[in-house]
N, C-alpha and C positions, 0 to 999 in steps of 0.2 A: 820693806824694801827701800833702798836708797841708792844714790850715786856716790861712789867714792870720790872725795875731793882730790886725792893724790893721783889716781889712775884714770878716773872717768868711767870705770867699770860699774855696772849695776851689781849690787850686793843683795842677795836674798837668801832665805832659808830654804834648803833643798827639801822637797816633799816626796821625792822618789829617786830612782837611780838615774844617773847620767854619767857621761864620760867626757873628759877634756876633748875639745874639738867638735863636739856635736853642735849642730845648728840649733838655734833657738828661734821660735816663732811666737807671734802674738795671737790673740783670739781670732784675728781675721786672716790667719795663715800667711802672714807676711814674715819673711825671714828678717829678724831684727838684730841678730848677733850670733855669737858662739860661746860655748862653755869655755872659760879661761882657766879656772882654778877652783879647788875646794879647800876649805879651812875650817877650823873650829873643832868642837868636840865631835867624836865619832858618832855619838848617839843622835845629835842634832846639828849636822854640818851646815855651813853656809856655802854658797856658790857664787862665784864671780862670773859675770857675763860681759864679754867684750862686745859693745854695740857696734854695728856697722854704721852706715850713713843715716843714722836716726838720732834725734835729740834724746839722749838717755833719760833726761828728766821727764819726758813725756810718757815714758814707760812705767814710772813709779806708780804702783797701785794696780797695774795691769796683770792679768794672769798670763804667764809665759810657759812655753812647753819646749823641752829639749827632745830632739829627734835623732835617733841613732844613724850614724853615717854608714852607708853600705858601699863597699868597694866592688866594682864590677871587674871580674877577671876576664882574661881573654879566653874565648872558646877555641878549642882545637879540634 
């Protein structure tokens, strides 16, 4: 995992399924960013994480988790 010099996004190899826009958390359950993009070979894709107000370099080597967004609909 590393930080992209051109975008500042965290780049890592995807180890599971995630979708663009999902929140990304660290091991302490702090929301540190969101899934920005996928790229590379289909069999072993890379994922770009857009960090929030966090020093992206401090997350290098950390285990991160993407969590599915759930939209709340209006009850009738």
